[in-house]
N, C-alpha and C positions, 0 to 999 in steps of 0.2 A: 363400482369404483375402479378407476384404472389401476392396475397392479403396478408396483414400483419396478424400476429397472433393477435387475439383480445384481448382487455383488456389493462390495463395501461402499462404493461412492453414490448409490442410488438414492439414499435418503437417510433417515434417522436410525440410529441403532435400536431405538425404542420400538421399531416395527411399524412406524406410521407409514402409510402410503400415499399421503397427501403429496400433490405434484409440488408444492412449495418446499418439500424436503428434498427433492431431487436436485442433483448437480447439473450444471449447464451442459455438460457432455451428454448425460442420458436424456435431457429434454430435447436437445438438438437431434439426437438419433431417433427419438420418439416421433417428433414432428416430422422429420424427413421421411420415415417409413409409414407415416400416417397412423401410428399406434395411439398417439395422442394428438390433439391440434394445439396450435399456438395460443388460440382464444382459451383453451382450458387452461393451459400453463399460465397464461397471463392473468387470467381471472383469479386463479388460485394464489398467485403471489400479491395481487391486489387485495384479495380477501385477507390474506395474513397481514399485509401492511395496515389495513383498516383495523384489525384487531389488536395488533401489538404497537404500532407507531405512535398512538396518542401518549403511551407510557414512555417510549423510548426517545421520541423525536429524532430519529435517524434521518428520515426522509422529511424535507422542509417545503418541497414543491412536489405534489403528486401530479402525475399526467395521465389519469386513469383513462379518460375518453380518448386521448390521442393513442395510448398504448393498446387499447382494444381495436381501435381502427387499424393500427399497424400490424396486430395480431390476425385480424380478419384477411387483411392483404397478404400476409405470410401464408395463411392457409389456402387462399385463392392461388397463390403461385405454386404451392405444392400440387394442387390439384390439376393445374394446367400443365405440369410437367416442366417448369421454367427452371433455369439454373438457380441453385441454392447456395448461399454463402455458409461459412462454417458456424455462424450464430444465428442462423435462419429461425425466426420466431422464438428466440431465446430472451426472456425478460433480464434486463440489466439496470443498474442505475449509474448516474453520472454526478460527479461532485460539483458543487455551486460555484467553483472558481475557474471553470473553463466554459468557453462559449458553446452553447447549443442553441440553434436557431429557434428564435421565439420565446425563449426563457431568459429571465434575467441573471445576468452574471454577478450574483451580488458579493461573492467572496466573503460573506458574513457580515457586511458593512451596511448600516442603515442608509447611508447616503447613495448607495448603489441599488437600492431596491428596484428602481425603474430602468436600470441599465440592460435593456433587452437586446440581445445578441442578433444581429442581422445574418449571420451566417455561422456554420459549425466550426469549431476547432478541428485540427487534423485528427485528434484521437476520437472524437465523436463521428466525424465523417467516416473513419474507417470502420467503426463499429457499426455505423448505419449500413454501409456498403455490405458488410459481412452478415446483414440481415437481423441485427439485434433490434428488440422491442424495449423501448425507453420507458421505464415505470415511473421514474421521478428523479428528483435532484437530493443529493445527500448534503448534510450539514458540515460546516468547517468552523474553526475560530475565526475571529475578525481577521481579515487579510491573510489567513492561513498561517498565522505567525505564533502559535503556541502549541503545546502538547496536550492541550485540554480543549475539547470541542464545545464551546460556549461562545455566544456572542449576544449583543443587545437586540439585534434584529430577529433572529431565529429561536433564540434560547438555547438551553443546555440539552446535549445529547447524553443519555445515560448508557452506562455499560450494561449489557443484558445479562452479564454474570452477576454483577455487583454494583449496586448504583452509587456506593461510596467510592468507587474507583473511576478513574478516567477511562473512556473508551480510547484513549489515544488521540493524537492529533498529528497533522491537521486533518486527515481523512478519517476522523472519528465516526461520522455518520455512515461512510461506506463500511467500515469494519463492523459497526453495530448492525446495519442492514443485512450484511451477509450472515453474520452470527445468528441473528434472530429469524432467518428464513423468509426475509422480505424479498430477496432476489439472490439467485445462486452466484452472480458475478457483479462485481462493482469496480468502477474506475476510481483511481486515486493518483495522487502525485507526491513526489518525495524530493525534498531539498536537503533534509538532514534527518531523515526517518519517518516522514509523514505517510508513507504506505506501510513500512514495516512495523512501526510502534503500534498503530491501531489494529494491525493484523494480531500482534502479540497480545495486546491487551483484550481482545475480543475473541481469542482462541480460534483464528482462522489463518489462512496462508496469505501472505502478501509479498509481492515481488517489486523490487526496485531493479529496474533493467540497467544496462550499460547506457551512459550518456550517448544519445544518437541513435539508439535502436528504434524508439518510438518517437515519431515526429510530434512536435508540440509548437503551438503559436496560438495566441488570442488574438483574432482580428480586432476586438473591440479595444485592445490595449493602446493607450495614448502615446507611449514610447517605448523603445526597446529597453528590456531589463539590463542591468549592468552585468558586467562580464562573469563574475564569479557565480552570480546567480544562473547565468545562462549554462555554465559548465557543470553545475551541481543538481539542477532541477531536472526530474524525469517524470514521465507518466508510466503507472503500472497498474496491474490488476490485483484485486483481492478476491478469494474464493476459499471454498471448503475442501477442494481436493487438489492435488498436484496436476491431474489431467486437465482441470479447468483453468489453472494458472497457464499451461501451455496453450490451450484454446483461446484463451482471452488475450494473451500477449501477442501471439501470432496475428490475431485478427486486428489488433490496434497498431501493428507495426509497419503498415504499408507506406509506401512512399508518399511524401507530399512536398511539393516544391516550395512551400512556404517556410520549411525549416531548413536553415542552412547547415545545421549540425546533423541532420539525418544521414545514416549510414546503411548502405544495402546489405546489412548482415543476414546470413542464412537463417530461415525460420528455425525456432528451437525444437519443432517437431519434425524437422527435415534430418536426413542424414543418420548414419548408424550410431548405435548405443556404444559405449565404451567397451573395448575388448576385455578388459579386466578392471576391477574396481580401482580407482585411482587413490593414491595416498592422501591422507587427511591430517591436517594440522589441527590440534586441540588447543585453543587459547582459552584457559580457564581461569586465569587471574591476571590482574594487572597491577603493578606496584602502586600503592596508595589509593586504590579504589576498593570500597567496601562491597563484597560480594554476598548476596543472600543465599542462605542454604539451599532454598528451593531452586534457585537458579543454578547453583552448582551441582545440585542434584540431576537436574535436567540435562545439563551438559555431559555428565558422566553416563546417564542412561543412553543418550544419543550416540555417544562415542562408542559404548558397548554394542548397540544395535548395528552400527556401520561395521565394527569389527567382526561381528558374527556373520555379516553378509560378505566378507572378505576384504573389506578395506583395511590397509595398514594404517592405524592411527597412532601419531606421535604427539606428544605434548610439545609445542613450540610456538614462540610468539611472533607475530609478524613484526617487521622491522619498523622501529620509531612509532609505534602505535600511539603513545602519548603525544608525541609531536604532531602526528597526523590530526588528531582530535582537536589540539590546541590551534592548529593551522586553520581548521574550520572555524573555531570561535573568532580568531583574529580576523580573517579575511571577510567572513560573513558580516560580523559586527561592524567592521570598518566601513565596508560598502553599505552596510544598513544605515549607519549614521549619516552617511553622506546621500544615499538614495532613498531609503526606505523610511527613515525618521519623519520627514515631512508627509509622507503618506499615512503613518501611524498617527500623526497629530491631526491630520485632516479627517481620516477615514476610521481610525481605530475606535474602539470602545474603551470604557474606563479601565478594564483589567489590562488590556494590551498596552495603553498609555502608561500606566503604572508599572508594567513589567519593563518596557523599553526605556522609560525614564530612569529607573534604577539602574539598569545595565549600562546606559549611556553615560550616567554620572560616574559610575565606578570603573568602566572599561574605555579609557580614552582611544580613539581610533589611531590606527598606525599612520605615520606620516607617509609621504609619497614614496620616498626612498625605501622605507621599511616595508610598505605594501608591495612594492615591485620585487624586493628581495624575497618576501614571503611567497609571492605568487611563483617565482622561479623555484623556490625550495619545493613547492609542490611537485614539480616534475621529477626532482631527485627522489622524493619519497616514494612516488609512484613507480619509477624505474625499479627501486629496491623491492617493493611489493610485488611487481611483476616477476622478477627473478625469484622471489620466494614462492609465488604461486606456480612456477615451473617445477620446483620440487615438491610442493604440496598443492595439487591443482584444487583442492577444496579446503577451504578454512572453516572450521566450526568454532563458533564463538557465541556469546550472548547477543540477544537482540537489545536487551537491557541488563545491567548487573542487578537490577532490582525487579520485583514483582510489579505489575501494574500500579502506579502512583495514586494515592488519594487525591480526589478532585482538589483543583486550585492550589496545588503545592507552590506554584510560582508566584502566589500572592503573599507568601510569608516571609518575604525578605530576601535580600541578595545572597546570603549565605545559603539559604535554602535553594535557591536558583542554581548557585555554583555545584551544590551536592547533586541536584538533578541532572545538570549537565555532565557531570562525572558518570553518573549512573547510566546516562544515554550516549556516552562516548563511543560505543561500537556502532552506533548509527551514524555519527558525525564524522568519524575517521575514514569510513569507507565512502561517504557522499562527497567529501572534498576531492578525493582521488578518482571520482566518476566510476567506481566499480559497481558491478551487480551485487545484490544481497537479497536473500530469501528468508523471510521469517516463516518458521515452521513450528506448529503447535506440538507439544509432546505429552499433554495432558492437563491436568489441574492439580492445585495444591491448596487445601483449605478452601475449596470453592472458587478459586481464582486461577485463571489460564496461566500455564507456563510454557516455554518453548525456547527455540534456539534460532541462530542465524547461520545460513550457509553462504559464504562469499567465494567468488572465483575470479579468475582474471577477465578482463574485458571480452564481451561478446561470447562467453562460455557459460552462460546461463544454464545451458543443457546439462552440464555436469552437477550443478546444484540441484536441478530438478531430479536427475537420477538418484542422487544421494537422499534428497526429500522423500522419495517413493520407499527407500528403505525405512526412514523413520515413520512415515505414514503407515506402512504395513505392520509395524510393531507398536505404535502408540495406540492408545485409546482412540476409537473413530472419532473424528470431528462431528459434533452433533449440533443440531439446532437447538438453541436456548432461547427461553422466554424473557420478557422483560423483569429486571431485578426490582425489589422494593415495592 
């Protein structure tokens, strides 16, 4: 049996040596040095998928034959001494809402089951150029528009920790796949928490990069997305180690002329580390929002670990937090009622139509003047956050003020939906400002993952990753978990 890569990141703390327990960095190194083959790694992950996915339903399209062919080609390139990309031979998954040549971009909608992509989206193309092997496509809610990964086409994805809890949304299939060892690295996207919340719910790491760092575009889309969606939606990686987040992000961030928002930001793995640990702002309570004791405890633990590593940690609230979260609600819901509601009616399933119907009836869209004023106010709030992040380069706050939510909470009426939006306000406040956020696990409470979020100024993801390494070194090791229930 191939021996595990030594150290904290190589595999499962239970001592398992199976290749599906290795992280992407260890696999990439092992393949490059011919210690292991890509076929061995890919076959191991496919075997794990075959064992656990029937219960989890994280991967809704398996690409076994194509993946093994890619793996064989990757091994041939190693033997031939060809140039190798950073993900050469490493198994990964892709979310079903982006174009991958030859696969259906279903976005969880039955009407799109035959929408076969003719070419790759930029994020898929970049990972392909980096040498990744595509295991399969991961589940999402219908139209990727809920925090619960369930739809009438592909069915429900279960949280591998606790089947009664959501795996998060909309990248719930990605989070569950990484947590269960189906693949070490997954693609997701985030317009209001859709990478960070699944990572939190499934006990893994998930990064929402700065808007523009990773190129995005679906060649199959019939029309451009509306403006607020364009400036809030990003592509990002989910993984079980900080070093894999670095690896996955840099590999997906290469230039693509199809995205007019793309920015040539330096890779997060390039450049020197911080000379001294930066000051950290701890945001542990927001007026009027209920904080679960497990979340509060996780924040305090993370703050203590950072202090022990030399960071000065001060309690401080980012400016206009509640206003920023409310701005996401107002702008996204207004844009949604004009641009997305027809899509919900045409392509959504019953649960999505119920949710959006209730919200649309209770939350009238902003008028034109109000929408323009709110859009302008975004710049004011972002300016104030940027100044705040000069004083406190790292902001430590929850991913959610509550533990992972019980499934289908958004089907329990409008008041419940409003409570959930308050609970998830740390995701929305940062998304509307286009700031990066990293969800980092800190352990588990009563069998359910808990964690924190690290936010920095634009294009300073490296600072969040450095702070995350401190937490990673002190928290219980991220472990591969099996299906719940």
